[in-house]
C-alpha positions in Angstrom: 71.2 213.1 -3.9 72.5 210.0 -5.9 76.7 209.6 -5.9 79.0 209.9 -8.6 80.5 207.2 -10.8 83.2 209.2 -10.2 82.9 209.0 -6.5 84.2 205.2 -7.1 88.3 205.4 -6.9 88.7 202.8 -10.5 86.3 205.5 -12.6 88.0 208.7 -10.6 90.0 208.9 -14.0 87.9 208.7 -16.6 87.0 211.5 -19.0 83.7 213.5 -16.7 81.6 213.6 -20.3 82.2 209.3 -20.7 81.5 209.0 -17.2 77.7 211.1 -17.5 77.0 209.2 -20.5 77.5 205.5 -18.2 75.0 207.0 -15.8 72.5 206.7 -18.2 72.7 202.9 -18.1 73.6 202.8 -13.9 70.8 201.7 -10.9 71.4 202.7 -7.6 69.9 200.5 -4.9 69.9 199.2 -0.8 70.6 195.4 -1.7 69.4 194.5 2.7 71.7 192.2 4.9 71.6 188.8 4.8 70.1 189.3 0.4 72.2 187.9 -2.7 73.7 189.9 -5.4 74.2 187.3 -7.1 74.3 183.2 -7.2 76.3 180.8 -8.3 75.7 180.3 -11.9 73.9 182.8 -13.0 74.8 184.3 -16.0 76.7 187.8 -15.5 75.5 191.0 -17.3 76.3 193.9 -15.2 79.2 195.4 -13.1 78.5 196.2 -9.9 80.2 198.7 -7.2 79.7 198.8 -3.5 79.5 202.0 -2.0 78.6 201.9 1.2 78.1 198.5 3.7 79.8 195.3 2.9 79.8 192.3 0.9 81.1 188.5 0.7 81.2 186.1 -1.4 81.4 182.1 -1.3 81.8 179.4 -3.2 78.7 176.0 -2.8 80.6 172.5 -2.2 79.9 169.5 -3.0 77.3 169.4 -0.4 75.8 172.1 -0.7 78.1 174.1 1.9 79.2 177.9 1.9 82.6 178.9 2.1 83.7 182.1 2.8 86.0 183.6 -0.3 86.1 187.0 1.1 85.0 190.3 1.9 83.9 193.3 -0.8 84.2 196.7 1.1 83.5 200.2 -0.3 84.9 201.3 -3.7 85.3 198.1 -5.0 83.8 196.5 -7.9 81.8 192.9 -8.2 81.4 190.4 -10.7 84.2 192.3 -13.5 85.8 188.7 -14.0 82.8 187.4 -15.1 81.4 190.0 -17.0 84.4 190.3 -18.6 84.9 186.2 -19.7 81.3 186.3 -20.7 80.6 183.9 -18.2 78.5 182.5 -15.3 79.2 183.8 -11.9 81.4 181.1 -10.3 80.0 182.0 -6.5 77.6 183.5 -4.9 77.9 187.0 -3.2 75.2 188.1 -0.2 75.3 191.6 1.6 77.4 191.2 5.0 75.1 193.8 6.2 72.5 196.7 4.7 74.5 198.0 1.4 74.8 200.9 -1.0 75.0 199.4 -4.9 75.8 200.5 -8.6 74.6 198.6 -11.2 76.4 199.2 -14.2 75.0 197.4 -17.1 77.1 195.6 -20.0 76.3 198.3 -22.4 77.7 201.3 -19.5 80.8 199.5 -19.1 81.9 198.7 -22.6 81.0 202.8 -23.5 83.6 203.5 -20.6 86.0 201.0 -21.8 85.9 202.9 -25.5 86.1 205.6 -23.7 89.3 205.4 -21.3 91.3 202.1 -23.0 93.5 202.4 -19.7 90.5 201.0 -17.4 90.5 198.2 -18.8 94.6 197.6 -17.7 93.5 198.8 -13.8 90.4 196.2 -13.8 93.2 193.3 -15.2 95.8 194.3 -12.6 93.1 194.2 -10.3 92.0 190.7 -11.5 95.0 189.4 -11.2 96.3 190.5 -8.2 92.6 188.4 -7.2 93.8 185.6 -8.4 97.8 185.2 -7.9 97.5 186.9 -4.5 96.0 183.9 -1.6 92.4 185.7 0.0 94.0 185.1 3.3 96.9 188.0 2.7 94.9 190.7 1.6 93.0 192.6 4.2 90.4 193.7 2.9 88.8 190.9 2.7 89.3 189.7 5.6 86.9 189.5 9.0 86.7 193.2 10.2 83.8 193.9 12.5 83.6 191.4 15.3 80.6 191.3 17.1 81.9 190.2 21.0 78.6 188.5 22.5 78.8 188.4 26.1 77.2 184.4 27.3 76.6 185.3 30.5 75.7 189.0 32.4 79.0 188.4 34.4 81.4 188.4 31.7 83.4 191.7 31.6 83.1 191.8 28.1 85.0 196.0 27.5 87.7 194.2 29.6 88.3 191.4 27.1 87.6 194.2 24.5 90.5 196.4 25.3 92.9 193.2 26.2 92.3 192.1 22.7 92.7 195.8 21.2 96.5 196.7 23.4 97.2 193.1 21.3 96.0 194.2 18.5 97.8 197.4 19.7 101.2 195.2 19.0 100.6 194.0 16.0 100.5 197.9 15.0 96.7 197.6 14.3 93.9 200.0 15.3 90.7 198.8 16.6 87.6 200.1 17.9 85.2 199.1 20.7 81.8 200.3 20.0 79.5 199.9 23.1 75.8 200.6 23.8 76.2 204.0 23.3 76.4 204.3 20.0 72.7 202.4 19.2 70.6 204.3 16.3 74.4 205.1 14.4 73.3 205.1 10.4 75.6 202.9 8.2 77.6 205.4 6.5 79.0 206.0 10.6 80.1 202.1 10.5 81.7 202.7 7.2 84.0 205.8 8.6 84.3 203.5 11.4 85.9 200.5 10.0 88.0 202.8 7.5 89.3 204.2 9.8 90.2 201.3 11.9 91.8 197.7 11.2 88.8 196.2 13.6 85.6 197.1 15.2 85.1 195.0 18.1 81.1 195.4 19.3 80.2 194.5 22.7 76.8 193.0 23.6 75.7 190.7 25.9 72.5 187.8 24.4 69.7 189.9 25.0 66.7 190.9 23.5 67.8 194.7 22.9 67.8 196.3 19.5 71.8 197.1 19.7 72.1 192.9 20.7 70.3 193.0 17.0 72.1 195.5 15.4 75.7 193.8 16.5 75.3 190.7 15.6 73.5 192.3 12.1 76.2 194.3 11.7 79.4 191.6 12.2 81.5 190.2 9.9 82.0 187.8 12.0 80.4 186.6 15.9 82.0 185.4 18.6 80.1 184.1 21.6 82.2 184.6 24.8 81.4 182.0 27.4 82.1 180.8 30.5 83.4 177.0 30.7 82.1 176.8 34.5 78.2 177.1 32.9 75.7 175.7 30.8 74.6 177.1 27.5 70.4 177.4 27.3 69.6 175.9 23.7 69.8 177.7 21.8 71.8 179.7 23.1 71.2 182.7 20.1 68.0 183.5 19.1 66.6 180.9 16.4 64.9 183.9 14.4 68.6 186.4 14.0 68.4 186.7 10.3 72.0 188.3 9.9 74.1 186.8 8.0 76.8 185.9 10.4 74.5 183.8 11.6 73.8 182.1 8.3 76.8 181.9 7.1 77.8 180.0 10.0 80.4 182.6 10.7 80.1 181.9 14.5 83.0 180.9 17.3 82.8 180.2 21.0 85.6 181.3 22.9 85.6 179.9 26.4 86.7 181.5 29.0 89.0 179.8 32.2 89.6 181.1 34.8 92.2 178.5 36.7 90.4 176.0 38.0 87.0 176.3 37.7 84.9 173.0 37.0 83.1 172.6 33.6 80.0 172.4 33.8 79.3 171.6 30.4 81.4 170.1 27.5 83.1 172.4 25.0 80.7 170.2 22.6 77.5 171.4 24.2 78.7 175.3 24.0 79.6 174.6 20.0 76.3 173.0 19.6 74.3 175.1 21.3 74.7 177.9 18.6 76.0 175.8 16.3 79.8 177.2 15.9 81.7 176.8 13.8 85.4 176.8 15.9 86.1 176.6 19.5 88.6 179.3 20.7 89.9 179.1 24.4 91.0 181.9 26.5 92.3 181.2 29.6 92.2 183.9 32.6 93.5 186.7 30.7 96.4 184.8 29.6 98.5 187.3 27.2 99.6 184.1 25.1 95.6 183.6 24.3 94.9 187.0 24.2 98.0 187.3 21.2 96.1 184.2 19.1 93.1 185.6 19.2 94.1 189.2 17.9 96.6 187.5 15.4 93.3 185.7 14.5 91.4 189.4 13.9 94.1 191.0 12.4 94.9 188.1 9.5 98.5 187.1 11.2 97.4 183.9 12.4 99.8 181.5 11.7 99.0 177.2 10.9 101.5 174.7 11.2 100.7 171.3 8.5 103.0 168.8 9.0 103.5 165.7 6.4 103.2 162.2 7.1 106.1 159.9 6.2 106.9 157.0 8.8 110.0 157.6 10.9 110.7 160.5 8.5 108.2 162.4 10.5 110.3 162.6 13.6 112.1 166.3 11.4 108.3 167.6 12.2 110.2 168.0 16.0 113.3 169.4 14.5 111.5 172.0 12.4 108.7 172.9 15.9 112.3 173.6 17.6 113.7 175.5 14.7 110.5 177.9 14.7 110.2 178.6 18.6 113.2 179.3 18.9 112.9 181.7 16.3 110.0 183.1 18.1 107.5 181.9 15.2 103.9 181.1 17.1 101.4 178.6 16.4 97.4 179.6 16.4 96.4 176.2 15.1 98.2 172.6 13.8 97.3 169.6 12.2 98.5 167.3 10.1 98.9 163.4 8.1 99.7 160.1 10.2 102.4 160.9 12.1 102.7 164.0 11.2 99.2 164.4 13.0 101.1 162.9 15.9 104.0 165.5 16.1 101.2 168.9 15.9 99.1 166.8 18.9 101.8 167.5 20.9 102.2 171.0 19.5 98.4 171.5 19.7 98.9 169.8 24.3 100.9 172.9 25.1 103.7 170.8 25.3 107.3 172.3 25.2 110.3 170.7 22.7 111.3 168.7 25.5 108.8 166.9 26.1 107.7 166.4 23.1 111.0 164.5 22.1 110.9 162.9 25.3 107.8 161.7 25.1 108.3 160.6 21.7 111.3 159.0 22.1 109.9 156.8 24.9 106.9 156.2 22.9 108.5 155.0 18.9 112.6 155.0 19.8 113.0 152.7 23.0 110.5 150.3 22.2 109.0 149.4 19.2 105.3 149.8 18.9 104.6 148.0 15.7 105.4 145.0 17.7 103.1 142.6 18.6 103.2 141.4 15.4 100.1 138.5 14.3 99.1 135.9 12.0 97.9 138.3 9.7 94.0 138.4 9.1 93.1 142.2 8.9 96.7 143.7 9.5 100.0 142.3 10.4 100.1 143.2 14.2 97.4 143.6 17.0 97.4 147.4 17.4 97.4 147.1 21.1 100.8 148.6 21.7 99.9 151.9 19.6 96.8 152.0 21.1 98.5 151.2 24.6 100.9 154.3 24.1 98.4 156.8 23.0 96.7 156.1 26.0 99.7 157.0 28.0 100.7 160.3 26.6 96.8 161.9 25.5 94.6 160.4 27.7 91.0 161.5 27.8 92.0 164.2 25.8 89.6 166.2 23.5 90.5 168.0 20.3 88.3 170.8 21.2 89.6 170.8 24.6 93.6 171.2 23.0 95.6 174.7 23.9 95.5 175.5 20.2 92.8 174.4 17.9 94.1 171.1 16.0 92.9 168.5 13.2 93.9 164.9 12.1 93.3 163.5 8.5 92.1 160.5 8.2 90.7 158.2 5.0 87.4 155.8 4.9 87.8 153.3 2.8 84.2 152.6 3.0 83.0 155.4 1.4 86.7 156.7 -0.3 86.6 160.2 1.5 88.6 162.3 3.8 87.6 162.5 7.3 88.8 165.5 9.2 89.2 165.1 13.0 88.0 167.9 14.9 86.0 167.2 18.0 86.5 163.6 19.6 89.0 162.0 21.6 92.6 162.7 20.5 93.9 159.6 21.0 90.8 157.9 18.4 91.7 160.1 16.3 95.4 160.0 16.3 95.1 155.8 16.0 93.2 156.3 12.7 95.5 158.8 11.0 97.8 156.4 11.9 96.7 153.2 11.2 98.4 152.6 7.7 96.5 149.3 5.6 97.9 146.0 6.6 100.0 146.9 9.2 97.2 148.3 11.7 94.3 147.9 12.0 91.3 149.8 10.4 89.5 151.7 13.1 86.0 151.2 12.3 84.2 154.8 12.3 80.0 154.1 13.1 78.1 151.3 10.8 79.1 152.9 7.9 82.8 154.2 8.9 86.0 152.0 8.2 89.4 154.5 9.2 92.0 154.0 7.8 96.1 156.3 7.4 94.8 160.1 6.1 98.0 159.3 3.9 95.9 157.5 1.6 94.3 159.5 0.0 95.6 163.3 1.2 99.6 162.7 2.8 100.2 167.0 3.3 96.8 168.2 3.7 97.4 172.4 3.1 93.7 172.2 1.6 92.3 171.1 4.7 94.4 174.0 7.4 92.8 176.5 4.6 89.5 175.6 5.0 89.8 176.5 8.6 92.3 178.8 8.6 92.9 181.9 7.3 96.4 183.3 7.9 100.2 182.1 7.0 100.8 178.5 6.0 104.0 176.6 7.6 104.3 174.0 5.1 106.2 170.6 6.8 106.5 168.1 3.7 108.6 165.1 5.3 107.8 162.1 2.4 109.5 160.3 0.9 109.1 160.8 -3.0 112.1 158.3 -4.4 109.6 154.9 -3.2 111.0 151.6 -2.1 114.7 150.0 -2.3 114.0 147.2 -4.9 117.2 145.1 -2.9 114.9 144.3 0.0 112.7 142.2 -2.4 115.4 140.3 -4.5 115.6 136.7 -2.7 114.1 138.1 0.7 114.4 135.4 4.3 111.3 133.4 5.6 110.1 135.3 8.9 112.1 133.4 10.7 115.7 134.6 9.0 114.3 138.2 9.0 113.7 137.7 12.9 117.2 135.8 13.3 119.3 138.5 11.7 117.4 141.5 12.4 115.4 141.0 15.7 111.8 142.5 16.3 112.3 146.1 16.6 113.0 146.6 13.1 109.7 146.2 10.4 110.4 143.9 7.9 110.2 144.6 4.8 106.6 144.4 3.9 105.5 146.6 5.9 107.1 149.9 3.3 105.6 147.4 0.4 102.3 148.5 2.0 102.9 151.5 2.8 103.7 152.2 -1.2 101.1 150.4 -2.3 98.7 152.6 0.3 99.8 156.0 -1.2 100.9 155.3 -4.4 97.9 157.5 -6.4 98.7 160.7 -4.0 100.8 163.2 -5.7 104.5 163.3 -4.1 104.7 167.0 -4.7 100.4 168.2 -3.5 100.2 170.5 -1.0 103.8 172.2 -1.6 102.4 175.4 -4.0 99.9 176.4 -1.1 102.5 176.8 1.7 103.4 180.0 2.3 106.8 178.2 3.7 107.6 175.4 3.1 110.2 173.0 4.9 111.3 169.6 3.3 114.3 168.2 5.5 116.4 166.1 3.0 116.9 162.6 4.5 118.3 160.5 2.0 119.3 158.0 4.1 116.2 158.2 6.4 113.3 155.0 5.6 110.1 155.5 6.5 110.6 152.8 8.7 114.0 153.8 10.1 111.9 153.8 14.0 115.8 154.3 15.1 117.5 157.2 13.4 115.6 159.7 15.9 118.8 162.3 16.2 119.9 162.1 13.2 115.9 163.4 11.3 115.3 165.3 14.0 118.6 167.3 13.6 117.6 167.5 9.3 114.4 169.0 10.2 116.0 171.5 12.0 118.9 172.4 9.7 116.0 172.4 6.6 113.9 175.0 9.1 117.2 177.6 10.1 117.4 177.7 6.4 114.2 177.7 4.9 114.1 181.1 7.4 117.3 183.0 5.9 115.9 182.1 2.5 111.9 184.4 3.6 113.3 186.3 6.7 109.9 188.6 5.4 108.0 186.0 6.6 108.9 186.6 10.1 108.6 190.1 10.2 105.6 190.8 7.0 106.1 194.6 5.9 103.0 195.7 8.3 100.2 197.6 6.3 98.7 201.0 6.4 97.5 201.9 8.9 94.4 204.1 8.8 95.1 207.4 10.5 92.5 207.7 13.7 89.6 209.8 13.1 88.2 211.6 15.5 85.6 209.9 17.6 82.9 210.0 20.3 84.0 209.9 23.4 83.0 207.0 23.7 84.2 205.5 20.8 87.9 203.5 22.6 90.5 203.3 19.8 94.0 202.1 20.9 96.6 204.7 21.6 
C-alpha cells in the first residue's frame, strides 16, 4: 500500500480533498544507493519528498570535485528552491542508501499552493532557514550513520564503539551500536534507528561478507580504524565497492596508537590505501582523543583559524590561553602566515607556557629576519628562519600532529591558493610566512613558487569550512590602517637606519613590501564566517614590532575574554532535543 501525502509532515495541515487531488500528480519510486535524484544544472520541474532512506546534496567545484553540502532525511522536501525560482538546480542530489521518494509535479505543487496558501509560508520559512543557518548548525543535515571498519582482526571494534558512545553521552547524545547480528534487517528498521538516536555506529571488520558490504552501503561516513604499527594492503577497501561514501570520498582513517609501538607504515600510506579525505589519531583509549572524535560525530567540534599579521600575531597566544582557560577544546587548527605558525604550536599539543617560551626564543630574543643580503630575490637570506623552524618543529609531519592542521600559502606561478594538509610541517610554515621581497619563496616541484598565504587569503575561514563542519573560532589580527607615511619622508640610507635602530629592527621597506603584497586582499574577508570572532585592538603594534610581545599577547587575551562574555552561549550551546530511546532488540546497544 502506497503512503499518503498526508504522511509528509510539511503537508499534514493541507485539506484532505486537496491532497487527494495532488496525489494524482504524485509518483512514488525507489532510488538505489549511489543513484542521482537530479544533477547540478538540470532544470527543476518538480518537488521531491524523502519517505525513507537518506539523500545528500553536493556541489561540483571548479575541478569537478564534489563538495558535500548536507544530508536530507525522511520527511524533508528536495528541490523546492529551484522549483519556486524556476531555475536550474544549483547542486546535485544523490541517494546515500536505498531510498523511497515521492515526486510531485509542478502542477500538483501549484494546486496545493492554491488550496492552502499557508503552505507557501511554511516552505518559505524552511528555505530561509536553510539559507541563513550555517549547514553545520543543522543537526539533521550532518552525517549520522558511521561505519567503523576494522583494518585488522585484532581491533576490538565494539570496545571502541562503546568508548565513543560514552563520550557522546557526555555531550547529551545517544548512540546505537549495531553489529553483524542486525544483518538482514529491512531499511525501515534502520530508518527507525536513525530517528531514535543521534548517531548510529555500524561495526564490521574488512571482510568479504554481506554485513561488511551492508555497513559501507548504509553509512553516511566510513571510518577505517587501523593499527599504527601495521601496514595497509593496497587497496585497503574493495575497489568494486559501489557505496556512495566511497564514491564521494566520505572516508577517514583513524589510526590507533598504543603507546611506544614502532610505526610500520607512514600515515600518508594509510590515507592513500583507502583514498581517505581525513587522517585522525586515537592514542590508546585516551579520553581527549575519544572526546574529539565524539564531537566530530555530534557536529560539536571546534575549529580555530588564525590570520596573518606579522608581529601582531603574538595576540593569538593570548587568545589561545583565554580559550583554554574557558575550557574550549580545539579539534582542528590552521591559518595563514604567523597565524599558521601559532596554530601549528597548538596542533603540536604544546601547552600555553611552552608556546610562549618557543615564540619568545624564536622571534623576540633574536631577529630571525636579521640575515640581510644585497637583494636579488629577497631582503634576507632566510637561513635563520629555516634554522628556527627546524629547531622547534623538527621532522614533524602535518598528518601526524595531535590535531588536524592546515596552512595556507600562495603559488605565484599559478596564482592560486595552496592548502598544506600533509607533508613536512616546517616546510609548509616556511612557505606560508614567505612574504614576497622579504623572505625567498619556496620552490614547489617543477611548477610551484610558494609565498605568504596573506597575498591571496589572510584569514582563511572558508578553507576551514571545507574540511570542518563544526563551530569556528576566528582570530583576525590584520592591520587595516595601512602603513605610516612618516616612515617614508626623507628616509635615511641603509647604514643610517642601522646606526639609529640596529640590526634587530626591520627597516620601513619591510612594511612597504608587506602592504604592497597584500593590498588586493579584502581586509574584512572571512569575518562573517566565524561563529566566534576575536579581533584584538592593537593600534600601537605594527606588523614589524617584533619586540612588543607582551603588549600584543595581553591585547589578544583581553579581546577573547570580552568576546566570550558577549557570546556566553558559545561555551554551553543548548543541546538539541534528545530522541527518546525506542524499545530495541537485546543486541542493540544504546547509551544509558
